[in-house]
N, C-alpha and C positions, 0 to 999 in steps of 0.2 A: 523311244523304245529302245530296250535295252538290245546289246549287239545279240546275244545268243539267247534263245527262248528254251525254256524245259521240255525234254524230249525223254523218251523211254529209257535212253542209256544214261541218262542223268538221274535215275531213280535210287541210286545208292547215295547220293548226298541227302536226300531228303530222309532215307532210313537211317543215316547216320545221325541226322539232327534231330529225328525222333527218338533215336536211342538215348542220345545224350539228354532230352529233355524228362524221359523215363525214368532217368537215374535221379533227377531232382525230386520227381514223384515219390519214388522209393525211399530218398531221404526224408519227405516230409513225414512218410509213414512211421519211419522208425524212431524219428524225433519226437513225433506226437506221442508214441509209447514211452520214449525217455520223461518227457516232460510230466507224464501221468504215472510215474514209478517213483520208489523210493531210491535212495542213494546207492543201495547195493545193485539193484536191478539196473540202474542206469548204467553202471560200471561192466555189467554184462551185455548191455546193448550197444555200448560204445563201439565195438569192435566191428559190428555189423555196418555202423554208420561209416566208418573209416573205410571200410571195404567198397562202400557204395561211392564214397568220395575218389578213390583209387580208379573205380571201374568209370567213374565220369571225367576223369583226367584221360584215361586211355581213349575214350570214344572222342573227346578233344583232339587228342594227338592223331588219331585216324581221320578225322575230318581235314586236319590240316595237312597231313601227307595226301590225301587225295586230291585236295586243291592244289599242291605243288605238283602233283604228277599228271594233272590233266590239263590238258591245252583247252578244251570244251566245258565250260560250266555252266550251270543254270541260270547264275547271275554273277555279278561282279566277285573276282576272288577275294579282294579287301571285304566286301559284305559277307560273305560266307565265314571268313575267319573270325570277324569281329562278332557275328552271331554267335559262333562257337564257343568263343571265349565269354559272351554274356552269360550263355547257358551254364558254362564251366562255373563261373561266378555265383551262380545261385545254389548249386551244391556245395562250394566252398562255404557260402554264408551260413547254410543249414549245418554243416558239419561243425563249424565254428562255434555254434550255439551248444550243441552237444557236448563238445570238448569243455566248453567252460563251466556248463551245468556239473558234469562230473568233478571238474578242477575244485569248484567251490564247494562241493559236499553240501548241496543245499537241500534241506529237509523238505522244504515245501515252496510252492510258487503260488504267486497271488493268482485268484480264479481266472481273472480276466486274460490271464496269458493264454488259457485255451482259446478263447476267442480270436486271439491274435494268431495263433496257430493254426485256426480253422481257415480264416482268410488266406493264409499263405498257402495252405494244401489246397484251397480251391484255385489259387492262382496258379500253382505248378500243374494240376490238372487239365487247366484250359491251354497251357503252353504245350504239354506234351500233345495234346488234340489238336493245336493249330500248326504244328511244324509239318505234317505231311500235306497240310492245304497249300504249303509254298509252292507245290507242284503245280497247280493251276492257278494260284492267286486269289481264289475265291473264297468267299465266306471269311476272309480275315479281319474286315474292320469291325465286326462284332466282336472278334476276339480282342483285340486292343482297347475297345471302348469299355468293355467288361474289366479287362485287367486294370484300366484307370479307375474304374467305378470302385473295383476291390481295394486298391491301392488307399483310394481316400477314405474308404471305410476302416482299412487298418490303421490309417493315421488318426482317425477319431478314437479307436480303441487305444492306440500307443498314448495319445494326450491324456486320455483318461486315466491309464494306468500310471503315467508319471504324477498326476495331480494327486492320485492317491496315495502312492508311494510316499510324497513329501509332505501329505496330509495327515500321516500318522499310520496308515495301513501297516507298515513295517516301522518298527520303534528302533532296532538296533542298528547303529551306525555302520557296521561292517556289512549287516544283511541289506541294507539299503542300497550300497554300493554294487554288491552282488546283484541284486535284482535290476538296478538300473542298467547294469553292463548287458545282462539278459534280454530285458526288453528293447534296448537300442539295437542289439545285434539282431534281434527278430526283426525290427522295423527295417534294417539294412539288407535282410533277405527279401523282403517285399518290394523294397526299391529295386533289387537286382531283377526281380521278376518283371517290374514295370520297365526296366532299361532293355529287356529282351522284346518287349512289345513294340517300345519304341523303334528298335533295329527293325524288325518286321516292317512295321509302318514305313519306314523309310526305304526299304528295298521294295515295298510292293509300288510305293509313289514313283521311284525310280525307273520300274520296269513296266509301269502302266502307260 
């Protein structure tokens, strides 16, 4: 058993974690719009994505500040900080995709990139839904099992994209490099959400 169990005075922790996860959801929504837009529209959307990333940083700092200023926490201090950092990594990974799509001035993306983004968006939604459930430690196994399933699904899409990319779907060598970077960055975003799920699973096991 953990030394401290969640109580009503700990609710702020769960709200802060939920707020951080919601920033990742917002990032997926803006990034999805960017990937479906032309170069000019992407430049207009990028500041919104940057603002979301900044708000995610602020949410992470708020969690760390609360951990450092609290004697009693719902679970281990280090676990809370690591979970907060893992959530922040998700939004950072998504923001990096948007940055590079704009930097590369890409006119179009391979159609399957939409499938990759849809998987990531679902992972973000499930993560945001799971954070408040840390208060009771209930119904969380379903969350990390589904996240792992989605990550595997994303892996299939990722490998298919690489196969098609190097199979001639894109012929210009420079464009191949650009597409490969975007595809890999999206895969890293999916991996980031899976790492959050692993953190949650570890916390639940320790506290059970």
